[in-house]
Backbone as CSV, one residue per row, in Angstrom:
resi,resn,N_x,N_y,N_z,CA_x,CA_y,CA_z,C_x,C_y,C_z
1,MET,42.581,-36.707,-46.968,41.959,-35.507,-47.552,40.444,-35.402,-47.322
2,LYS,40.015,-34.256,-46.906,38.628,-34.006,-46.507,37.716,-33.386,-47.552
3,TYR,38.311,-33.403,-48.793,37.582,-32.846,-49.935,37.985,-33.468,-51.228
4,ASP,37.137,-33.353,-52.201,37.527,-33.877,-53.540,37.795,-32.603,-54.536
5,GLU,38.929,-32.745,-55.170,39.415,-31.636,-56.001,39.465,-32.008,-57.486
6,ARG,38.586,-31.305,-58.319,38.547,-31.781,-59.744,38.993,-30.660,-60.673
7,GLN,39.765,-30.907,-61.634,39.940,-29.826,-62.797,38.645,-29.878,-63.644
8,ILE,38.218,-28.643,-63.925,36.960,-28.566,-64.752,37.225,-27.491,-65.753
9,LEU,36.324,-27.412,-66.720,36.212,-26.363,-67.710,34.794,-26.186,-68.110
10,PHE,34.498,-24.973,-68.591,33.177,-24.638,-68.999,33.490,-23.451,-70.068
11,GLU,32.445,-23.106,-70.801,32.600,-22.195,-71.996,31.785,-20.986,-71.888
12,ASN,32.197,-19.785,-72.377,31.450,-18.762,-72.556,31.910,-18.134,-73.918
13,ARG,30.896,-17.903,-74.741,31.067,-17.406,-76.166,32.060,-17.974,-77.016
14,GLY,32.139,-19.322,-76.670,32.900,-20.261,-77.582,34.323,-20.407,-76.933
15,GLU,34.765,-19.816,-75.964,36.055,-19.883,-75.340,36.006,-20.697,-74.044
16,LYS,36.995,-21.426,-73.926,37.028,-22.332,-72.669,37.708,-21.645,-71.574
17,LEU,37.014,-21.839,-70.280,37.566,-21.379,-69.125,37.827,-22.650,-68.114
18,TYR,38.953,-22.515,-67.670,39.531,-23.562,-66.867,39.615,-23.270,-65.358
19,GLY,39.409,-24.286,-64.535,39.542,-24.104,-63.098,39.494,-25.298,-62.310
20,PHE,39.155,-25.209,-61.066,39.014,-26.333,-60.119,37.785,-26.178,-59.357
21,LEU,37.111,-27.349,-59.166,35.948,-27.431,-58.301,36.325,-28.341,-57.166
22,HIS,36.136,-27.726,-55.888,36.307,-28.441,-54.681,35.005,-28.967,-53.989
23,LEU,34.952,-30.191,-53.746,33.747,-30.649,-53.223,33.903,-31.318,-51.903
24,PRO,33.037,-31.111,-50.997,33.145,-31.860,-49.623,33.067,-33.316,-49.952
25,MET,33.675,-34.088,-49.029,33.546,-35.515,-49.072,32.257,-36.113,-48.609
26,ARG,31.515,-35.373,-47.667,30.382,-35.788,-47.086,29.194,-35.816,-48.168
27,PRO,28.133,-36.532,-47.866,27.046,-36.726,-48.863,26.497,-35.210,-49.123
28,GLY,26.044,-34.977,-50.414,25.425,-33.714,-50.748,24.013,-33.865,-50.788
29,PRO,23.223,-32.904,-51.485,23.882,-31.767,-52.216,24.412,-30.640,-51.321
30,HIS,25.393,-29.923,-51.808,26.182,-28.987,-50.994,25.750,-27.636,-51.363
31,PRO,25.911,-26.651,-50.502,26.032,-25.223,-50.829,27.302,-25.043,-51.600
32,ALA,27.346,-23.960,-52.384,28.493,-23.768,-53.264,28.714,-22.281,-53.398
33,VAL,30.000,-21.905,-53.714,30.424,-20.545,-54.035,31.340,-20.575,-55.178
34,ALA,31.279,-19.479,-55.872,32.385,-19.207,-56.906,33.372,-18.062,-56.375
35,LEU,34.487,-18.282,-56.703,35.537,-17.339,-56.165,36.210,-16.574,-57.364
36,LEU,36.228,-15.352,-57.262,36.683,-14.524,-58.538,37.968,-13.830,-58.330
37,GLN,38.921,-14.078,-59.258,40.197,-13.464,-59.188,40.151,-11.985,-59.320
38,GLY,41.334,-11.356,-58.904,41.510,-9.883,-58.967,42.135,-9.426,-60.356
39,PHE,42.451,-8.221,-60.492,42.858,-7.573,-61.717,44.213,-8.306,-62.177
40,GLY,44.218,-8.990,-63.398,45.468,-9.624,-63.822,45.882,-10.801,-63.023
41,GLY,44.952,-11.345,-62.109,45.149,-12.489,-61.386,44.765,-13.849,-62.027
42,ASN,44.492,-14.753,-61.204,44.176,-16.114,-61.682,43.512,-16.949,-60.565
43,HIS,43.338,-18.151,-60.808,42.556,-19.094,-59.825,43.468,-19.413,-58.679
44,ILE,44.677,-18.928,-58.508,45.520,-19.175,-57.359,45.694,-18.045,-56.581
45,GLU,46.070,-16.837,-57.159,46.254,-15.614,-56.366,47.448,-15.575,-55.472
46,PRO,47.903,-14.444,-54.924,49.184,-14.368,-54.132,49.083,-15.196,-52.914
47,HIS,50.190,-15.766,-52.562,50.384,-16.787,-51.447,49.306,-17.928,-51.442
48,ALA,48.975,-18.386,-52.752,48.015,-19.468,-52.758,46.772,-19.307,-52.062
49,LEU,46.259,-17.935,-51.943,45.101,-17.604,-51.183,43.801,-18.354,-51.621
50,PHE,43.651,-18.529,-52.920,42.444,-19.121,-53.552,42.455,-20.674,-53.146
51,PRO,43.436,-21.425,-53.445,43.480,-22.786,-53.146,43.314,-23.017,-51.682
52,LYS,43.944,-22.264,-50.900,43.754,-22.437,-49.428,42.410,-22.276,-49.002
53,ALA,41.625,-21.095,-49.463,40.377,-20.824,-49.231,39.450,-21.852,-49.566
54,ALA,39.623,-22.272,-50.872,38.684,-23.290,-51.464,38.694,-24.623,-50.712
55,ARG,39.889,-24.930,-50.308,40.060,-26.316,-49.558,39.460,-26.103,-48.168
56,ALA,39.659,-24.963,-47.636,39.011,-24.772,-46.200,37.584,-24.776,-46.467
57,PHE,37.016,-24.038,-47.346,35.457,-24.009,-47.483,34.920,-25.479,-47.754
58,ALA,35.536,-26.294,-48.579,35.209,-27.536,-48.977,35.157,-28.480,-47.763
59,THR,36.312,-28.352,-46.963,36.420,-29.142,-45.817,35.270,-28.907,-44.729
60,ALA,34.855,-27.632,-44.740,33.749,-27.226,-43.965,32.391,-27.447,-44.438
61,GLY,32.283,-28.070,-45.702,31.004,-28.342,-46.196,30.468,-27.422,-47.374
62,VAL,31.364,-26.482,-47.826,30.826,-25.676,-48.884,31.738,-25.889,-50.218
63,ALA,31.076,-26.318,-51.251,31.755,-26.605,-52.480,32.218,-25.280,-53.082
64,THR,33.450,-25.203,-53.715,33.875,-23.948,-54.150,34.477,-24.218,-55.569
65,LEU,34.121,-23.293,-56.403,34.741,-23.078,-57.822,35.609,-22.035,-57.999
66,ARG,36.817,-22.205,-58.283,37.879,-21.038,-58.601,38.240,-21.326,-60.094
67,PHE,38.340,-20.340,-60.770,38.634,-20.432,-62.274,39.260,-19.166,-62.741
68,ASP,39.821,-19.174,-63.991,40.371,-18.072,-64.726,39.411,-17.415,-65.497
69,PHE,39.200,-16.072,-65.425,38.521,-15.380,-66.495,39.059,-15.563,-67.886
70,ARG,38.203,-15.341,-68.946,38.723,-15.434,-70.253,39.904,-14.329,-70.428
71,GLY,40.952,-14.781,-71.059,42.176,-13.905,-71.199,43.095,-13.860,-69.968
72,SER,42.795,-14.618,-69.028,43.671,-14.843,-67.730,44.047,-16.224,-67.541
73,GLY,45.229,-16.434,-66.971,45.603,-17.814,-66.399,45.593,-18.686,-67.579
74,ASP,44.940,-19.939,-67.312,44.940,-21.024,-68.264,43.762,-20.915,-69.283
75,SER,42.829,-19.997,-69.052,41.641,-19.855,-69.859,42.067,-19.262,-71.173
76,GLU,41.071,-19.620,-72.173,41.211,-19.095,-73.611,40.974,-17.595,-73.619
77,GLY,41.455,-16.909,-74.716,41.178,-15.627,-74.919,42.518,-14.743,-74.655
78,VAL,42.330,-13.439,-74.892,43.469,-12.691,-74.610,42.931,-11.379,-73.724
79,PHE,43.933,-11.004,-72.899,43.655,-9.888,-71.807,43.210,-8.610,-72.445
80,GLN,43.653,-8.266,-73.656,43.300,-7.090,-74.142,41.856,-7.006,-74.432
81,ASP,41.164,-8.018,-74.564,39.711,-8.164,-74.740,38.825,-8.096,-73.560
82,ALA,39.444,-8.133,-72.408,38.779,-8.214,-71.100,38.079,-6.972,-70.873
83,THR,36.794,-7.157,-70.361,35.998,-5.996,-69.895,35.248,-6.397,-68.610
84,LEU,34.859,-5.402,-67.904,34.136,-5.776,-66.673,32.808,-6.472,-66.941
85,ASN,32.076,-6.111,-68.000,30.958,-6.736,-68.398,31.295,-8.067,-68.756
86,GLY,32.369,-8.409,-69.557,32.718,-9.719,-70.019,33.042,-10.582,-68.885
87,GLN,33.826,-10.088,-67.760,34.054,-10.904,-66.709,32.954,-11.127,-65.734
88,THR,31.898,-10.236,-65.760,30.717,-10.522,-65.071,29.953,-11.712,-65.829
89,GLU,29.939,-11.610,-67.076,29.344,-12.649,-67.848,30.005,-14.033,-67.543
90,ASP,31.348,-14.030,-67.484,32.104,-15.219,-67.197,31.635,-15.671,-65.835
91,ALA,31.332,-14.822,-64.848,30.895,-15.272,-63.499,29.488,-15.877,-63.592
92,HIS,28.577,-15.403,-64.448,27.273,-15.967,-64.571,27.342,-17.276,-65.079
93,ARG,28.312,-17.552,-65.996,28.454,-18.902,-66.607,29.043,-19.803,-65.665
94,ALA,29.893,-19.263,-64.762,30.614,-20.109,-63.667,29.312,-20.640,-62.726
95,LEU,28.267,-19.652,-62.403,27.292,-20.134,-61.593,26.399,-21.093,-62.306
96,ASP,26.223,-21.023,-63.700,25.414,-21.932,-64.479,26.141,-23.345,-64.385
97,PHE,27.508,-23.321,-64.405,28.166,-24.632,-64.306,27.953,-25.256,-63.009
98,LEU,28.124,-24.357,-61.941,27.929,-24.860,-60.494,26.601,-25.545,-60.319
99,THR,25.480,-24.802,-60.731,24.150,-25.290,-60.596,23.783,-26.489,-61.356
100,ARG,24.593,-26.811,-62.415,24.276,-28.049,-63.166,24.898,-29.227,-62.562
101,GLN,25.873,-29.146,-61.516,26.479,-30.248,-60.967,25.430,-30.929,-59.968
102,PRO,25.385,-32.366,-60.029,24.508,-33.065,-59.265,24.799,-32.858,-57.678
103,GLU,25.970,-32.558,-57.376,26.412,-32.517,-55.988,26.058,-31.163,-55.360
104,ILE,25.546,-30.255,-56.117,25.387,-28.912,-55.646,23.963,-28.676,-55.490
105,ASP,23.587,-27.905,-54.243,22.254,-27.407,-54.065,22.034,-26.133,-54.631
106,GLU,21.316,-26.014,-55.677,21.114,-24.670,-56.488,20.527,-23.707,-55.760
107,GLN,19.809,-24.080,-54.540,19.175,-23.051,-53.833,20.144,-22.384,-52.766
108,ARG,21.358,-22.808,-52.723,22.281,-22.247,-51.680,23.697,-21.888,-52.436
109,ILE,23.490,-20.799,-53.090,24.571,-20.336,-53.977,25.143,-19.019,-53.438
110,GLY,26.578,-18.929,-53.349,27.171,-17.742,-53.042,28.241,-17.257,-54.093
111,ILE,28.719,-16.062,-53.889,29.789,-15.704,-54.804,30.738,-14.665,-54.020
112,GLY,31.989,-14.680,-54.397,32.939,-13.703,-53.717,34.206,-13.479,-54.570
113,GLY,34.922,-12.529,-54.215,36.046,-12.276,-54.994,37.111,-11.276,-54.296
114,LEU,38.420,-11.206,-54.821,39.380,-10.434,-54.289,39.584,-9.203,-55.148
115,SER,39.587,-8.098,-54.487,39.960,-6.823,-55.194,38.969,-6.569,-56.265
116,LEU,39.475,-6.431,-57.586,38.531,-6.372,-58.835,37.551,-7.430,-58.819
117,GLY,37.967,-8.731,-58.349,37.020,-9.829,-58.398,35.903,-9.537,-57.481
118,GLY,36.045,-8.626,-56.365,34.971,-8.273,-55.510,34.045,-7.333,-56.274
119,LEU,34.489,-6.589,-57.045,33.622,-5.624,-57.829,32.712,-6.574,-58.807
120,ILE,33.435,-7.482,-59.440,32.586,-8.395,-60.387,31.673,-9.297,-59.575
121,ALA,32.115,-9.700,-58.385,31.156,-10.513,-57.592,29.943,-9.716,-57.274
122,ALA,30.059,-8.425,-56.841,28.890,-7.560,-56.571,28.025,-7.431,-57.814
123,CYS,28.559,-7.044,-58.944,27.958,-6.956,-60.229,27.046,-8.201,-60.511
124,THR,27.824,-9.324,-60.293,27.089,-10.581,-60.640,25.958,-10.944,-59.732
125,ALA,26.206,-10.613,-58.399,25.140,-10.867,-57.413,23.984,-9.977,-57.618
126,SER,24.118,-8.800,-58.061,23.066,-7.717,-58.243,22.151,-8.183,-59.362
127,GLY,22.618,-9.018,-60.359,21.796,-9.487,-61.524,21.591,-10.979,-61.619
128,ASP,21.697,-11.673,-60.469,21.509,-13.064,-60.352,20.830,-13.486,-59.270
129,SER,19.524,-13.845,-59.376,18.775,-14.133,-58.148,19.102,-15.450,-57.394
130,ARG,19.982,-16.151,-58.098,20.508,-17.467,-57.410,21.433,-17.146,-56.241
131,VAL,22.014,-15.904,-56.187,23.033,-15.660,-55.141,22.358,-15.242,-53.898
132,ARG,22.707,-15.956,-52.897,22.208,-15.661,-51.551,23.276,-14.944,-50.643
133,ALA,24.472,-15.277,-50.921,25.522,-14.829,-50.010,26.674,-14.161,-50.870
134,LEU,27.187,-13.107,-50.406,28.156,-12.315,-51.201,29.341,-12.069,-50.221
135,PHE,30.616,-12.366,-50.554,31.730,-12.041,-49.764,32.845,-11.291,-50.579
136,LEU,33.155,-10.196,-50.121,34.060,-9.242,-50.868,35.325,-8.993,-50.048
137,TRP,36.382,-9.387,-50.666,37.771,-9.246,-50.029,38.519,-8.031,-50.613
138,ALA,38.832,-7.068,-49.897,39.378,-5.843,-50.349,38.921,-5.322,-51.654
139,PRO,37.447,-5.104,-51.760,36.915,-4.953,-53.010,37.059,-3.540,-53.632
140,VAL,37.111,-3.468,-54.781,37.157,-2.231,-55.524,35.524,-1.694,-55.658
141,ALA,35.432,-0.573,-55.154,34.128,0.101,-55.251,33.799,0.807,-56.587
142,HIS,34.800,1.348,-57.210,34.649,2.107,-58.387,35.970,2.088,-59.176
143,LEU,36.280,1.258,-60.193,37.490,1.090,-60.878,37.792,2.430,-61.650
144,GLY,36.893,3.000,-62.116,37.080,4.151,-62.766,37.799,5.236,-61.969
145,GLU,37.432,5.484,-60.770,38.149,6.436,-59.859,39.584,6.047,-59.640
146,LEU,39.886,4.796,-59.600,41.275,4.352,-59.445,42.093,4.556,-60.635
147,PHE,41.438,4.213,-61.838,41.996,4.591,-63.029,42.378,6.138,-63.387
148,GLU,41.292,6.922,-63.012,41.606,8.397,-63.158,42.680,8.700,-62.308
149,ALA,42.805,8.327,-61.076,43.730,8.854,-60.199,45.223,8.293,-60.508
150,GLY,45.269,7.117,-61.153,46.653,6.499,-61.388,47.047,6.409,-62.776
151,THR,46.339,6.951,-63.717,46.764,7.015,-65.028,47.378,8.197,-65.583
152,THR,48.507,8.193,-66.186,49.227,9.318,-66.781,48.576,9.787,-68.084
153,ALA,48.843,10.968,-68.509,48.321,11.480,-69.778,48.917,10.641,-70.965
154,GLU,50.224,10.088,-70.699,50.762,9.213,-71.765,50.081,8.008,-71.943
155,ARG,49.563,7.380,-70.807,48.851,6.054,-70.887,47.380,6.412,-71.530
156,ARG,46.839,7.426,-71.227,45.532,7.835,-71.721,45.627,8.052,-73.244
157,SER,46.660,8.680,-73.754,46.893,8.912,-75.107,47.157,7.625,-75.866
158,GLU,47.823,6.635,-75.175,48.169,5.333,-75.807,46.891,4.515,-75.968
159,ILE,46.089,4.577,-74.900,44.795,3.766,-75.022,43.969,4.389,-76.104
160,SER,43.886,5.707,-76.252,43.173,6.315,-77.322,43.538,6.045,-78.716
161,ASN,44.943,6.114,-78.822,45.436,5.989,-80.269,45.730,4.596,-80.679
162,VAL,46.245,3.677,-79.756,46.631,2.394,-80.028,45.522,1.327,-79.617
163,GLY,44.718,1.659,-78.714,43.505,0.694,-78.278,43.980,-0.068,-77.106
164,PHE,45.079,0.121,-76.576,45.545,-0.616,-75.321,46.755,0.122,-74.721
165,THR,47.027,-0.129,-73.360,48.260,0.200,-72.879,48.980,-0.802,-72.076
166,ASP,50.216,-0.888,-72.062,51.073,-1.846,-71.256,51.014,-1.641,-69.817
167,TYR,50.376,-2.483,-69.065,50.208,-2.193,-67.574,50.842,-3.443,-66.978
168,GLY,52.203,-3.289,-66.644,52.835,-4.490,-66.049,52.983,-5.722,-66.787
169,GLY,52.950,-5.524,-68.191,53.042,-6.587,-68.934,51.573,-7.113,-69.415
170,LEU,50.553,-6.508,-69.014,49.246,-6.752,-69.465,48.742,-5.814,-70.403
171,GLN,48.048,-6.228,-71.532,47.500,-5.270,-72.376,46.179,-4.825,-72.054
172,VAL,46.140,-3.720,-71.371,44.806,-3.295,-70.885,44.033,-2.546,-72.126
173,GLY,42.975,-2.992,-72.469,42.353,-2.505,-73.676,41.330,-1.263,-73.358
174,ALA,40.898,-0.682,-74.394,40.151,0.477,-74.209,38.583,0.007,-73.696
175,GLY,38.207,-1.168,-74.007,36.961,-1.683,-73.452,36.925,-1.833,-71.960
176,LEU,38.048,-2.210,-71.493,38.080,-2.395,-69.987,38.135,-0.940,-69.267
177,VAL,38.826,0.023,-70.006,38.704,1.391,-69.330,37.361,1.996,-69.456
178,GLN,36.717,1.736,-70.647,35.360,2.352,-70.756,34.349,1.810,-69.682
179,ASP,34.475,0.436,-69.459,33.658,-0.239,-68.482,33.908,0.427,-67.090
180,ALA,35.366,0.513,-66.875,35.665,1.162,-65.600,35.097,2.366,-65.190
181,LEU,34.943,3.151,-66.230,34.296,4.530,-65.924,32.827,4.445,-65.835
182,LEU,32.154,3.424,-66.376,30.762,3.414,-66.373,30.047,2.444,-65.297
183,THR,30.844,1.551,-64.738,30.404,0.505,-63.903,30.250,1.004,-62.455
184,ASP,29.208,0.923,-61.803,29.066,1.397,-60.423,28.462,0.122,-59.670
185,PRO,29.208,-0.737,-59.161,28.850,-1.981,-58.453,28.089,-1.637,-57.168
186,VAL,28.517,-0.683,-56.483,27.760,-0.260,-55.282,26.326,0.103,-55.571
187,ALA,25.993,0.865,-56.453,24.765,1.222,-56.785,23.806,0.045,-57.206
188,SER,24.546,-0.871,-58.026,23.891,-1.943,-58.570,23.368,-2.941,-57.368
189,LEU,23.919,-2.850,-56.237,23.460,-3.728,-55.160,22.163,-3.475,-54.510
190,ALA,21.496,-2.429,-55.054,20.253,-2.028,-54.570,19.235,-3.322,-54.840
191,SER,19.589,-4.011,-55.988,18.762,-5.153,-56.395,19.182,-6.567,-55.656
192,PHE,20.203,-6.514,-54.796,20.651,-7.710,-54.269,19.951,-7.772,-52.818
193,SER,19.326,-8.905,-52.472,18.539,-8.986,-51.250,19.185,-9.910,-50.300
194,GLY,20.382,-10.455,-50.614,21.005,-11.471,-49.688,21.922,-10.769,-48.640
195,ARG,22.745,-11.605,-47.997,23.690,-11.062,-47.013,25.149,-11.020,-47.621
196,ALA,25.938,-10.055,-46.941,27.262,-9.841,-47.510,28.281,-9.738,-46.339
197,LEU,29.436,-10.073,-46.686,30.619,-9.982,-45.760,31.654,-9.156,-46.628
198,VAL,32.035,-8.141,-45.939,33.251,-7.235,-46.632,34.252,-7.165,-45.698
199,ALA,35.515,-7.641,-46.254,36.765,-7.707,-45.384,37.766,-6.868,-46.114
200,HIS,38.487,-6.024,-45.441,39.589,-5.121,-46.020,40.634,-4.969,-44.798
201,GLY,41.773,-4.709,-45.517,43.078,-4.478,-44.573,43.050,-2.962,-44.268
202,SER,43.439,-2.658,-43.084,43.431,-1.222,-42.704,44.632,-0.497,-43.401
203,ALA,45.630,-1.359,-43.795,46.822,-0.679,-44.491,46.857,-0.953,-45.908
204,ASP,45.707,-1.255,-46.545,45.625,-1.508,-48.026,46.106,-0.223,-48.737
205,GLU,47.244,-0.241,-49.516,47.656,0.901,-50.279,47.164,0.806,-51.721
206,THR,46.588,-0.354,-52.155,46.200,-0.425,-53.533,44.665,-0.032,-53.661
207,VAL,43.878,-0.529,-52.761,42.407,-0.109,-52.809,42.151,0.504,-51.356
208,PRO,41.924,1.753,-51.275,41.729,2.410,-49.821,40.551,1.634,-49.140
209,VAL,40.764,1.642,-47.868,39.670,0.836,-47.064,38.287,1.551,-47.131
210,GLU,38.304,2.801,-47.596,37.186,3.648,-47.825,36.102,2.888,-48.809
211,HIS,36.665,2.158,-49.604,35.888,1.427,-50.691,35.068,0.435,-49.884
212,ALA,35.491,-0.206,-48.814,34.681,-1.284,-48.005,33.498,-0.487,-47.390
213,HIS,33.783,0.715,-46.986,32.700,1.414,-46.206,31.619,1.966,-47.187
214,ARG,31.947,2.073,-48.425,30.955,2.308,-49.513,30.020,1.202,-49.666
215,TYR,30.586,0.011,-49.725,29.666,-1.137,-49.716,28.828,-1.307,-48.702
216,LYS,29.311,-1.059,-47.445,28.538,-1.118,-46.220,27.418,-0.120,-46.297
217,ALA,27.581,1.169,-46.852,26.609,2.087,-46.836,25.483,1.585,-47.735
218,ALA,25.857,1.050,-48.889,24.860,0.493,-49.816,23.994,-0.618,-49.282
219,LEU,24.572,-1.592,-48.516,23.969,-2.772,-48.126,23.244,-2.602,-46.618
220,GLY,23.835,-1.703,-45.867,23.205,-1.505,-44.664,23.256,-2.572,-43.762
221,ASP,22.276,-2.985,-42.950,22.343,-4.047,-42.064,22.553,-5.397,-42.651
222,ARG,22.469,-5.565,-43.985,22.655,-6.837,-44.601,24.189,-7.112,-44.784
223,ALA,24.930,-6.221,-44.375,26.484,-6.395,-44.606,27.165,-6.319,-43.349
224,GLU,28.199,-7.263,-43.113,29.000,-7.102,-42.090,30.499,-6.606,-42.610
225,VAL,31.083,-5.677,-42.057,32.316,-5.278,-42.453,33.349,-5.561,-41.381
226,VAL,34.452,-6.110,-41.870,35.531,-6.500,-40.997,36.849,-5.883,-41.571
227,ILE,37.439,-5.050,-40.716,38.707,-4.398,-41.028,39.822,-4.976,-40.334
228,LEU,40.794,-5.737,-41.047,41.873,-6.506,-40.369,42.969,-5.481,-40.163
229,ASN,43.282,-5.376,-38.897,44.292,-4.343,-38.566,45.703,-4.657,-39.077
230,GLY,46.220,-3.719,-39.918,47.471,-3.708,-40.431,47.587,-4.454,-41.722
231,ALA,46.661,-5.235,-42.097,46.695,-6.012,-43.321,46.768,-5.253,-44.651
232,ASP,47.450,-5.808,-45.532,47.713,-5.176,-46.829,46.515,-5.579,-47.880
233,HIS,46.689,-5.313,-49.037,45.639,-5.541,-50.069,45.372,-6.947,-50.318
234,VAL,46.315,-7.884,-50.142,45.984,-9.199,-50.297,46.206,-10.135,-49.098
235,PHE,46.159,-9.446,-47.915,46.195,-10.299,-46.600,47.374,-11.217,-46.537
236,SER,48.595,-10.606,-46.892,49.785,-11.429,-47.001,50.597,-11.635,-45.715
237,SER,49.960,-12.289,-44.867,50.552,-12.863,-43.726,49.743,-14.110,-43.250
238,LEU,50.283,-15.110,-42.640,49.414,-16.346,-42.316,48.323,-15.965,-41.346
239,ALA,48.636,-15.096,-40.472,47.599,-14.647,-39.570,46.410,-13.937,-40.201
240,TRP,46.757,-12.909,-41.088,45.594,-12.249,-41.792,44.794,-13.335,-42.718
241,GLU,45.682,-14.167,-43.382,44.925,-15.124,-44.210,43.954,-16.021,-43.441
242,GLN,44.407,-16.594,-42.323,43.649,-17.528,-41.561,42.472,-16.780,-41.004
243,ASP,42.605,-15.559,-40.517,41.440,-14.817,-40.006,40.425,-14.572,-41.188
244,LEU,40.875,-14.252,-42.216,40.109,-13.952,-43.395,39.294,-15.252,-43.873
245,ILE,39.993,-16.418,-43.906,39.295,-17.548,-44.297,38.345,-18.097,-43.306
246,GLU,38.691,-18.012,-41.998,37.829,-18.487,-40.973,36.546,-17.638,-40.812
247,ARG,36.749,-16.337,-40.916,35.528,-15.447,-40.894,34.543,-15.625,-42.100
248,THR,35.160,-15.919,-43.259,34.354,-16.178,-44.378,33.682,-17.476,-44.326
249,THR,34.407,-18.443,-43.703,33.759,-19.824,-43.579,32.496,-19.679,-42.615
250,ARG,32.662,-18.962,-41.616,31.584,-18.668,-40.617,30.399,-18.084,-41.254
251,PHE,30.741,-17.000,-42.055,29.806,-16.312,-42.694,28.898,-17.225,-43.760
252,LEU,29.653,-18.154,-44.510,28.951,-18.896,-45.499,28.002,-20.039,-44.677
253,HIS,28.631,-20.475,-43.656,27.734,-21.517,-42.830,26.419,-20.759,-42.375
254,ALA,26.480,-19.479,-41.980,25.344,-18.855,-41.400,24.431,-18.407,-42.489
255,ASN,24.861,-18.214,-43.759,24.010,-17.636,-44.825,23.744,-18.511,-46.053
256,LEU,24.293,-19.714,-46.039,23.943,-20.642,-47.191,23.240,-21.950,-46.651
């Protein structure tokens, strides 16, 4: 094995968040990244994308933390309480945890995420001067727009009257909906001075590829955009997955 894999936990607002820290076997201190889950996801994600990516990054010399937001996966809390602001706060606490580890070089920190995790990564990077590199995989540019387009009147009424709606077995609370309408991660990146990689599938039917181009427009020449031909929202083929991980590894080597 070319990496060390440890189960970890840290806390935010008295609730425990669980995950894994992947460390290179070579002497440190190492550059490090936090990897953020998508909507309703966890520290594994479809076709084990996150463990595969974290192990590849660590093998290449970049320590990686993957964890569950509060209310998701193994972490404490309930999903109904999840908000974009709360998940961004979780991400800041994850970076706090990373930079406290003796094996980590606190001057070489990055963050990235899949889908909604990309939105959270962008919001985190814009408000945390420790972040030098940002990678966004099929990122949501504005959750409120997707909510408005995909939510029926019945769901809206349920959220208003009951405080949540059942979305595929997840209790989506009014706080998340309110944050979705008010949060603009693309605009927030005006305060981010680092480099970014944005990767999106050309056949993404969940988050249109146009969202990637919005990030590029905001970041200008500080961002590289890669459109994977034919790829879906979660890059669900071995070829797409390998391409995504290899491109991201090269980006991290160049920018951390």
